[in-house]
MIVO-334609 format. One record per residue: residue number from 1; x, y, z of N, C-alpha, C, O in turn. Coordinates in nm, 4 decimals, padded with zeros to 6 digits. Layout:
[NUM, [X, Y, Z], [X, Y, Z], [X, Y, Z], [X, Y, Z]]
...
// end
This chain:
[1, [00.9181, 00.5932, -01.2987], [00.8587, 00.4598, -01.3274], [00.7396, 00.4342, -01.2188], [00.7653, 00.4469, -01.0991]]
[2, [00.6327, 00.4045, -01.2548], [00.5127, 00.3747, -01.1814], [00.5340, 00.2574, -01.1082], [00.5826, 00.1639, -01.1717]]
[3, [00.5050, 00.2370, -00.9693], [00.5204, 00.1211, -00.9007], [00.3667, 00.0998, -00.8428], [00.3001, 00.1929, -00.7974]]
[4, [00.3232, -00.0306, -00.8509], [00.2026, -00.0692, -00.8036], [00.2253, -00.1863, -00.7090], [00.2823, -00.2867, -00.7518]]
[5, [00.1847, -00.1792, -00.5853], [00.2098, -00.2788, -00.4798], [00.0745, -00.3164, -00.4262], [00.0024, -00.2373, -00.3654]]
[6, [00.0435, -00.4445, -00.4527], [-00.0813, -00.4996, -00.4056], [-00.0673, -00.5896, -00.2840], [00.0307, -00.6637, -00.2764]]
[7, [-00.1543, -00.5878, -00.1937], [-00.1490, -00.6606, -00.0681], [-00.2992, -00.6937, -00.0279], [-00.3976, -00.6405, -00.0793]]
[8, [-00.3009, -00.7838, 00.0658], [-00.4169, -00.8208, 00.1410], [-00.4817, -00.9605, 00.1046], [-00.5863, -01.0008, 00.1554]]
[9, [-00.4158, -01.0219, 00.0213], [-00.4762, -01.1518, -00.0212], [-00.4417, -01.2651, 00.0855], [-00.3684, -01.2457, 00.1825]]
[10, [-00.4912, -01.3611, 00.0611], [-00.4847, -01.4804, 00.1646], [-00.5678, -01.5858, 00.1180], [-00.6293, -01.5836, 00.0115]]
[11, [-00.5677, -01.6860, 00.2082], [-00.6698, -01.8062, 00.2118], [-00.7859, -01.7838, 00.2880], [-00.7725, -01.7477, 00.4049]]
[12, [-00.9102, -01.8014, 00.2344], [-01.0283, -01.7864, 00.2904], [-01.1344, -01.8819, 00.2653], [-01.1354, -01.9294, 00.1517]]
[13, [-01.2226, -01.9200, 00.3450], [-01.3287, -02.0180, 00.3125], [-01.4379, -01.9577, 00.2310], [-01.4576, -01.8363, 00.2354]]
[14, [-01.5086, -02.0361, 00.1577], [-01.6278, -01.9864, 00.0749], [-01.7094, -01.9047, 00.1587], [-01.7284, -01.9327, 00.2771]]
[15, [-01.7625, -01.7964, 00.0977], [-01.8423, -01.7122, 00.1839], [-01.7781, -01.6108, 00.2688], [-01.8420, -01.5291, 00.3350]]
[16, [-01.6495, -01.6185, 00.2649], [-01.5713, -01.5294, 00.3475], [-01.5374, -01.3913, 00.2745], [-01.5870, -01.3685, 00.1642]]
[17, [-01.4551, -01.3022, 00.3347], [-01.4349, -01.1810, 00.2847], [-01.2810, -01.1416, 00.2974], [-01.2072, -01.1837, 00.3864]]
[18, [-01.2457, -01.0600, 00.2016], [-01.1056, -01.0090, 00.2029], [-01.1076, -00.8665, 00.1429], [-01.1849, -00.8321, 00.0535]]
[19, [-01.0142, -00.7863, 00.2014], [-01.0007, -00.6549, 00.1367], [-00.8622, -00.6359, 00.0960], [-00.7686, -00.6438, 00.1756]]
[20, [-00.8471, -00.6065, -00.0492], [-00.7300, -00.5922, -00.1071], [-00.6944, -00.4413, -00.1230], [-00.7783, -00.3538, -00.1443]]
[21, [-00.5615, -00.4211, -00.1102], [-00.5015, -00.2755, -00.1240], [-00.4108, -00.2715, -00.2285], [-00.3376, -00.3687, -00.2472]]
[22, [-00.4034, -00.1532, -00.3140], [-00.2883, -00.1264, -00.4105], [-00.2531, 00.0109, -00.4000], [-00.3285, 00.1059, -00.4208]]
[23, [-00.1250, 00.0156, -00.3639], [-00.0623, 00.1425, -00.3411], [00.0245, 00.1762, -00.4573], [00.1081, 00.0940, -00.4950]]
[24, [00.0093, 00.3030, -00.5227], [00.0703, 00.3472, -00.6326], [00.1733, 00.4523, -00.5970], [00.1557, 00.5277, -00.5013]]
[25, [00.2788, 00.4571, -00.6725], [00.3767, 00.5586, -00.6518], [00.4376, 00.5896, -00.7931], [00.4221, 00.5086, -00.8845]]
[26, [00.5085, 00.7092, -00.8119], [00.5586, 00.7522, -00.9305], [00.4669, 00.8097, -01.0250], [00.5025, 00.8278, -01.1414]]
[27, [00.3559, 00.8391, -00.9864], [00.2582, 00.9067, -01.0799], [00.1639, 00.9842, -01.0153], [00.1512, 00.9719, -00.8935]]
[28, [00.0840, 01.0752, -01.0879], [-00.0174, 01.1634, -01.0092], [-00.1444, 01.0738, -01.0087], [-00.2268, 01.0786, -01.1000]]
[29, [-00.1554, 00.9951, -00.9055], [-00.2633, 00.8960, -00.9003], [-00.3971, 00.9388, -00.9147], [-00.4827, 00.8701, -00.9704]]
[30, [-00.4187, 01.0566, -00.8633], [-00.5615, 01.1051, -00.8793], [-00.6135, 01.1416, -01.0196], [-00.7319, 01.1674, -01.0413]]
[31, [-00.5219, 01.1420, -01.1083], [-00.5554, 01.1787, -01.2539], [-00.6088, 01.0595, -01.3249], [-00.6658, 01.0767, -01.4327]]
[32, [-00.5943, 00.9278, -01.2696], [-00.6118, 00.8074, -01.3445], [-00.7389, 00.7367, -01.2962], [-00.7705, 00.7367, -01.1772]]
[33, [-00.8069, 00.6797, -01.3862], [-00.9142, 00.5723, -01.3485], [-00.8203, 00.4496, -01.3115], [-00.7059, 00.4322, -01.3536]]
[34, [-00.8881, 00.3716, -01.2281], [-00.8046, 00.2576, -01.1758], [-00.8923, 00.1304, -01.1858], [-01.0152, 00.1342, -01.1807]]
[35, [-00.8170, 00.0141, -01.2007], [-00.8906, -00.0997, -01.2121], [-00.8169, -00.2214, -01.1452], [-00.6945, -00.2282, -01.1339]]
[36, [-00.9050, -00.3155, -01.1028], [-00.8510, -00.4479, -01.0572], [-00.8772, -00.5478, -01.1589], [-00.9786, -00.5503, -01.2287]]
[37, [-00.7819, -00.6292, -01.1638], [-00.7740, -00.7493, -01.2580], [-00.7334, -00.8769, -01.1965], [-00.6715, -00.8667, -01.0906]]
[38, [-00.7543, -00.9860, -01.2387], [-00.7169, -01.1139, -01.1965], [-00.6834, -01.2153, -01.2861], [-00.7425, -01.2247, -01.3936]]
[39, [-00.5833, -01.3022, -01.2490], [-00.5458, -01.4211, -01.3322], [-00.5507, -01.5455, -01.2610], [-00.4720, -01.5621, -01.1677]]
[40, [-00.6315, -01.6339, -01.2921], [-00.6395, -01.7727, -01.2433], [-00.5432, -01.8537, -01.3244], [-00.5123, -01.8175, -01.4379]]
[41, [-00.4905, -01.9721, -01.2649], [-00.4055, -02.0576, -01.3082], [-00.4614, -02.1100, -01.4587], [-00.5765, -02.1511, -01.4735]]
[42, [-00.3639, -02.1026, -01.5669], [-00.3974, -02.1356, -01.7012], [-00.5121, -02.0540, -01.7580], [-00.5783, -02.0949, -01.8534]]
[43, [-00.5343, -01.9396, -01.6987], [-00.6249, -01.8553, -01.7673], [-00.5705, -01.7191, -01.8043], [-00.4659, -01.6877, -01.7473]]
[44, [-00.6210, -01.6357, -01.8867], [-00.5770, -01.5009, -01.9141], [-00.6299, -01.4005, -01.8037], [-00.7327, -01.4209, -01.7390]]
[45, [-00.5551, -01.2990, -01.7905], [-00.5848, -01.1904, -01.6993], [-00.7187, -01.1384, -01.7435], [-00.7444, -01.1187, -01.8622]]
[46, [-00.7986, -01.1177, -01.6511], [-00.9351, -01.0676, -01.6774], [-00.9714, -00.9335, -01.5931], [-00.9179, -00.9143, -01.4839]]
[47, [-01.0561, -00.8498, -01.6433], [-01.1029, -00.7329, -01.5725], [-01.1979, -00.7781, -01.4537], [-01.2737, -00.8741, -01.4674]]
[48, [-01.1904, -00.7079, -01.3421], [-01.2645, -00.7252, -01.2307], [-01.3598, -00.6118, -01.2023], [-01.4825, -00.6209, -01.1995]]
[49, [-01.2880, -00.5050, -01.1820], [-01.3646, -00.3819, -01.1450], [-01.2777, -00.2551, -01.1806], [-01.1554, -00.2645, -01.1909]]
[50, [-01.3422, -00.1408, -01.1982], [-01.2759, -00.0199, -01.2266], [-01.3502, 00.0974, -01.1525], [-01.4685, 00.0901, -01.1193]]
[51, [-01.2706, 00.2046, -01.1302], [-01.3249, 00.3316, -01.0627], [-01.2698, 00.4457, -01.1321], [-01.1533, 00.4411, -01.1717]]
[52, [-01.3466, 00.5545, -01.1520], [-01.3045, 00.6786, -01.2248], [-01.2083, 00.7492, -01.1413], [-01.2015, 00.7126, -01.0240]]
[53, [-01.1320, 00.8449, -01.1810], [-01.0303, 00.9182, -01.1122], [-01.0871, 00.9864, -00.9787], [-01.0200, 00.9956, -00.8759]]
[54, [-01.2132, 01.0312, -00.9915], [-01.2659, 01.1055, -00.8704], [-01.3325, 00.9969, -00.7744], [-01.3667, 01.0282, -00.6604]]
[55, [-01.3493, 00.8705, -00.8237], [-01.4223, 00.7795, -00.7468], [-01.5677, 00.7886, -00.7573], [-01.6377, 00.7195, -00.6834]]
[56, [-01.6225, 00.8735, -00.8490], [-01.7668, 00.9002, -00.8591], [-01.8361, 00.7826, -00.9361], [-01.9589, 00.7768, -00.9289]]
[57, [-01.7726, 00.6936, -01.0048], [-01.8288, 00.5923, -01.0946], [-01.7516, 00.4702, -01.0835], [-01.6287, 00.4761, -01.0842]]
[58, [-01.8149, 00.3569, -01.0731], [-01.7554, 00.2246, -01.0790], [-01.8132, 00.1254, -01.1746], [-01.9294, 00.1367, -01.2136]]
[59, [-01.7402, 00.0352, -01.2105], [-01.7970, -00.0751, -01.3017], [-01.7361, -00.2171, -01.2657], [-01.6202, -00.2291, -01.2261]]
[60, [-01.8112, -00.3089, -01.2801], [-01.7753, -00.4432, -01.2328], [-01.8052, -00.5512, -01.3443], [-01.8980, -00.5422, -01.4247]]
[61, [-01.7202, -00.6472, -01.3383], [-01.7538, -00.7687, -01.4184], [-01.8773, -00.8360, -01.3587], [-01.9018, -00.8347, -01.2381]]
[62, [-01.9566, -00.8973, -01.4553], [-02.0773, -00.9514, -01.4096], [-02.0635, -01.0537, -01.3007], [-02.1519, -01.0743, -01.2175]]
[63, [-01.9369, -01.1232, -01.3053], [-01.9142, -01.2448, -01.2224], [-01.9052, -01.1919, -01.0821], [-01.9311, -01.2742, -00.9942]]
[64, [-01.8733, -01.0699, -01.0442], [-01.8477, -01.0160, -00.9139], [-01.9407, -00.9132, -00.8713], [-01.9391, -00.8692, -00.7564]]
[65, [-02.0254, -00.8719, -00.9645], [-02.1372, -00.7751, -00.9280], [-02.2100, -00.8023, -00.8228], [-02.2652, -00.9123, -00.8177]]
[66, [-02.2253, -00.7115, -00.7203], [-02.2976, -00.7397, -00.6050], [-02.2199, -00.7936, -00.4909], [-02.2642, -00.7879, -00.3762]]
[67, [-02.1129, -00.8422, -00.5179], [-02.0295, -00.9099, -00.4137], [-01.9052, -00.8220, -00.3738], [-01.8685, -00.8097, -00.2569]]
[68, [-01.8391, -00.7573, -00.4893], [-01.7162, -00.6960, -00.4723], [-01.7370, -00.5359, -00.4788], [-01.8253, -00.4920, -00.5524]]
[69, [-01.6599, -00.4518, -00.4058], [-01.6700, -00.3233, -00.4177], [-01.5410, -00.2506, -00.4231], [-01.4568, -00.2663, -00.3347]]
[70, [-01.5222, -00.1690, -00.5273], [-01.3818, -00.1006, -00.5474], [-01.4220, 00.0456, -00.4966], [-01.5295, 00.1051, -00.5030]]
[71, [-01.2978, 00.0825, -00.4439], [-01.2947, 00.2209, -00.3896], [-01.1430, 00.2760, -00.3889], [-01.0448, 00.2051, -00.4111]]
[72, [-01.1398, 00.4221, -00.3579], [-01.0048, 00.4685, -00.3662], [-00.9938, 00.5706, -00.2722], [-01.0917, 00.6291, -00.2260]]
[73, [-00.8610, 00.5979, -00.2378], [-00.8254, 00.7085, -00.1461], [-00.7166, 00.7873, -00.2153], [-00.6004, 00.7466, -00.2143]]
[74, [-00.7551, 00.9089, -00.2804], [-00.6604, 00.9730, -00.3471], [-00.5476, 01.0403, -00.2693], [-00.4371, 01.0671, -00.3165]]
[75, [-00.5906, 01.0658, -00.1378], [-00.4859, 01.1260, -00.0459], [-00.3883, 01.0268, -00.0179], [-00.2765, 01.0661, 00.0155]]
[76, [-00.4113, 00.9039, -00.0258], [-00.3090, 00.8010, 00.0048], [-00.2569, 00.7186, -00.1163], [-00.1727, 00.6298, -00.1027]]
[77, [-00.3144, 00.7547, -00.2409], [-00.2676, 00.6982, -00.3631], [-00.2881, 00.5470, -00.3588], [-00.2047, 00.4664, -00.4001]]
[78, [-00.3976, 00.5175, -00.3093], [-00.4426, 00.3722, -00.2916], [-00.5762, 00.3402, -00.3531], [-00.6638, 00.4266, -00.3493]]
[79, [-00.5998, 00.2219, -00.4103], [-00.7150, 00.1730, -00.4436], [-00.7463, 00.0365, -00.3783], [-00.6594, -00.0495, -00.3639]]
[80, [-00.8797, 00.0205, -00.3381], [-00.9040, -00.0957, -00.2651], [-01.0148, -00.1798, -00.3353], [-01.0930, -00.1320, -00.4175]]
[81, [-01.0137, -00.3102, -00.2946], [-01.1269, -00.4005, -00.3544], [-01.1701, -00.4795, -00.2331], [-01.0982, -00.5640, -00.1799]]
[82, [-01.2955, -00.4462, -00.1909], [-01.3600, -00.5231, -00.0829], [-01.4275, -00.6392, -00.1611], [-01.5019, -00.6244, -00.2580]]
[83, [-01.3931, -00.7480, -00.1087], [-01.4539, -00.8749, -00.1630], [-01.5330, -00.9649, -00.0564], [-01.4768, -01.0229, 00.0365]]
[84, [-01.6686, -00.9689, -00.0814], [-01.7404, -01.0377, 00.0110], [-01.8076, -01.1703, -00.0679], [-01.7987, -01.1822, -00.1901]]
[85, [-01.8709, -01.2610, 00.0113], [-01.9268, -01.3910, -00.0424], [-01.8434, -01.4519, -00.1445], [-01.8870, -01.4800, -00.2562]]
[86, [-01.7131, -01.4743, -00.1039], [-01.6158, -01.5260, -00.1959], [-01.6521, -01.6661, -00.2294], [-01.7122, -01.7391, -00.1505]]
[87, [-01.6100, -01.7057, -00.3610], [-01.6347, -01.8295, -00.4197], [-01.5185, -01.8968, -00.4663], [-01.4274, -01.8244, -00.5065]]
[88, [-01.5016, -02.0253, -00.4697], [-01.3792, -02.0869, -00.5207], [-01.3271, -02.0311, -00.6555], [-01.2069, -02.0193, -00.6795]]
[89, [-01.4281, -01.9970, -00.7435], [-01.3954, -01.9435, -00.8762], [-01.3298, -01.7999, -00.8606], [-01.2805, -01.7439, -00.9584]]
[90, [-01.3306, -01.7482, -00.7479], [-01.2548, -01.6090, -00.7303], [-01.1032, -01.6295, -00.7063], [-01.0213, -01.5376, -00.7050]]
[91, [-01.0745, -01.7633, -00.6872], [-00.9210, -01.7843, -00.6696], [-00.8463, -01.7413, -00.7872], [-00.8785, -01.7751, -00.9011]]
[92, [-00.7420, -01.6631, -00.7585], [-00.6653, -01.5888, -00.8641], [-00.5593, -01.5119, -00.7982], [-00.5599, -01.4929, -00.6766]]
[93, [-00.4605, -01.4635, -00.8834], [-00.3735, -01.3574, -00.8355], [-00.4481, -01.2245, -00.8882], [-00.4964, -01.2111, -01.0007]]
[94, [-00.4481, -01.1368, -00.7931], [-00.5225, -01.0198, -00.8287], [-00.4113, -00.8951, -00.8324], [-00.3180, -00.8820, -00.7531]]
[95, [-00.4423, -00.8113, -00.9384], [-00.3481, -00.7062, -00.9812], [-00.4250, -00.5725, -00.9952], [-00.5413, -00.5688, -01.0355]]
[96, [-00.3602, -00.4726, -00.9630], [-00.4243, -00.3382, -01.0132], [-00.3451, -00.2744, -01.1206], [-00.2295, -00.3117, -01.1406]]
[97, [-00.3936, -00.1907, -01.1836], [-00.3341, -00.1008, -01.2783], [-00.4416, -00.0009, -01.3180], [-00.5571, -00.0055, -01.2757]]
[98, [-00.3913, 00.0953, -01.4079], [-00.4936, 00.1876, -01.4607], [-00.6011, 00.1131, -01.5390], [-00.5889, -00.0041, -01.5746]]
[99, [-00.7184, 00.1978, -01.5656], [-00.8085, 00.1476, -01.6525], [-00.8447, 00.2356, -01.7693], [-00.9114, 00.3386, -01.7599]]
[100, [-00.7916, 00.1828, -01.8864], [-00.7404, 00.0557, -01.9075], [-00.6057, 00.0569, -01.8644], [-00.5520, 00.1628, -01.8316]]
[101, [-00.5398, -00.0635, -01.8612], [-00.4046, -00.0789, -01.8097], [-00.3124, 00.0095, -01.9172], [-00.3338, 00.0196, -02.0380]]
[102, [-00.2047, 00.0704, -01.8415], [-00.1148, 00.1563, -01.9045], [00.0276, 00.0784, -01.9378], [00.1289, 00.1442, -01.9613]]
[103, [00.0279, -00.0396, -01.9379], [00.1475, -00.1213, -01.9660], [00.2064, -00.0685, -02.1040], [00.1317, -00.0267, -02.1925]]
[104, [00.3432, -00.0727, -02.1167], [00.4328, -00.1126, -02.0292], [00.4816, -00.0062, -01.9302], [00.5622, -00.0358, -01.8420]]
[105, [00.4317, 00.1200, -01.9452], [00.4804, 00.2248, -01.8569], [00.4416, 00.1983, -01.7087], [00.5204, 00.2209, -01.6168]]
[106, [00.3194, 00.1504, -01.6904], [00.2592, 00.0996, -01.5616], [00.2863, -00.0498, -01.5568], [00.2002, -00.1300, -01.5929]]
[107, [00.4008, -00.0859, -01.5140], [00.4238, -00.2303, -01.5145], [00.3373, -00.3012, -01.4145], [00.3022, -00.2434, -01.3117]]
[108, [00.2965, -00.4432, -01.4451], [00.2159, -00.5019, -01.3440], [00.2956, -00.5292, -01.2237], [00.4130, -00.5646, -01.2352]]
[109, [00.2403, -00.5153, -01.1102], [00.3177, -00.5484, -00.9789], [00.3115, -00.6991, -00.9637], [00.2755, -00.7747, -01.0539]]
[110, [00.3487, -00.7362, -00.8446], [00.3694, -00.8787, -00.8092], [00.2271, -00.9483, -00.7935], [00.2129, -01.0699, -00.8058]]
[111, [00.1225, -00.8602, -00.7651], [-00.0035, -00.9159, -00.7410], [-00.0231, -00.9702, -00.6045], [00.0752, -00.9763, -00.5307]]
[112, [-00.1362, -01.0093, -00.5638], [-00.1659, -01.0657, -00.4288], [-00.2475, -01.1907, -00.4586], [-00.3443, -01.1824, -00.5342]]
[113, [-00.2116, -01.3100, -00.4005], [-00.2890, -01.4300, -00.4102], [-00.4047, -01.4384, -00.3288], [-00.3981, -01.4226, -00.2069]]
[114, [-00.5223, -01.4649, -00.3956], [-00.6506, -01.5007, -00.3170], [-00.6781, -01.6333, -00.3516], [-00.6865, -01.6750, -00.4671]]
[115, [-00.6927, -01.7021, -00.2443], [-00.7323, -01.8542, -00.2463], [-00.8689, -01.8784, -00.1705], [-00.8827, -01.8529, -00.0509]]
[116, [-00.9645, -01.9279, -00.2477], [-01.0997, -01.9547, -00.1685], [-01.1124, -02.1119, -00.1687], [-01.1259, -02.1798, -00.2705]]
[117, [-01.1066, -02.1561, -00.0484], [-01.1045, -02.3063, -00.0388], [-01.1526, -02.3385, 00.0936], [-01.1348, -02.2644, 00.1903]]
[118, [-01.2159, -02.4530, 00.0981], [-01.2622, -02.5074, 00.2380], [-01.1708, -02.6018, 00.2809], [-01.1866, -02.6585, 00.3890]]
// end
């Protein structure tokens, strides 16, 4: 069973930064493209960013392009999301999964809450 554990969220003021981490276990992490997703209250989960298995290519939602950076460390089975210039509309629970998500085998983790507010 694949386990995904997200961390690094918190409360931050508009314009601030956060770095999210997602540690994976139970799979050969380096074989899979990975993605970050988010779900705001009363909204559907949406794609945020993805990175290929080697880390050589990335892709971003238009809403975060230029502000967020996805990266990975295959030696640590971990994917990261550096979030800069945060806006209130970035408030959501952030999740990681494969890209595309491999549910139900790769169950969604508990996510990490990001709240952007003054």
